[in-house]
N, C-alpha and C positions, 0 to 999 in steps of 0.2 A: 529289649527290659532286661535282663534279668533278676528275678525276683533273691530274696533271702529268705532265711530261719534258722537263724543260730540258735544254738542250747551252748551256757556260759560253762554249764548243769556237765552234758556232754565235754568238751573242748580238755576240759580239763580235768574229766573222768580218762578221755581218753592219755593225756598228757602223763595220770598215777600212772596208766599203763602199759604204758612206757616204759619209766624207770622200771617201777616194776621188773614185768619183762627182764629188760638191762637186767636185775641186779641173777634173776633165777636162767640165761644165759652164761654171763661171768660164771658163778655156780658152779656151772658141767660144765663146764671151755673149763674151770682149775679140775676138776676130777678127773673130765678127761687124759687136760697135763698128767697128774700123777700116773693115771693109769696106762699109758703110752713108758712113761721115763719108768715106770715099775717093770713092762714090759720089755721094754729092750735092754731090764739090763738084766733080768737073770728069765724068762720066756721062749727072744725073741737078740740071742747072740748071735752073731756073725763079724770076720775081718769087715767087713765095708758094710752090707747092703741093712746091718739093720743099725751103725748110728747112720748112714742115707737116706731112710725112714726116718728116722729121729729126729735128722737133721729139716728134711725138709713139715714132718707137723710140728715140728716152736717157724718153720714160715707161715704152714696155713693158724697156727695160735696166736702171730701173731697181728693175719690181717686182721683174722677170728674181729683180736679186742680193739683194734680200731675201728673194725665194721658199729661194734658192738657199740662203743664210744660218741658214736652218731645217736644214737635215741637219745639223750642227752640234752642235741643240742634238738632235734628233733620236738623234743617233749618240752625245753622253751619256744620253739617257734610256735605253738599252737596257742600256752601259756600270753605270748605276747601278743598273741594277732588275737584272742578274744578279750585284752586291754585292753587295741587297739576300734577294736570291735565296741562293748565299752562305752570308750569314752565320743568316738563319732558316731554314736548313739544319741549319750547325753546332750552335745554339744545339738547335734540335729536338733534333740526336743527341745533346747533353751531358745534357737532363733526361732523357733517357731512360732513359740510363747511369749518372745518381748514385742 
């Protein structure tokens, strides 16, 4: 039989950290996109390679944004889990008292 030890505050803190981290990652990704855009317009300009590099970086940027956006879902899952556990605990306690 499994034991359970739940800290609602720790779960909420973890959800908050995911949201904070998401913002930091988005900021960093935006800075890198700006850096690469500048690079391929002034420091790395060729007939084909720089454009191909920029396209590849754009694909990475899109995939990274998609992955990063999932942090919202993970944070929401943590919050929902904490609420479900709180509600279940309250219901069990109520049943035991009746």
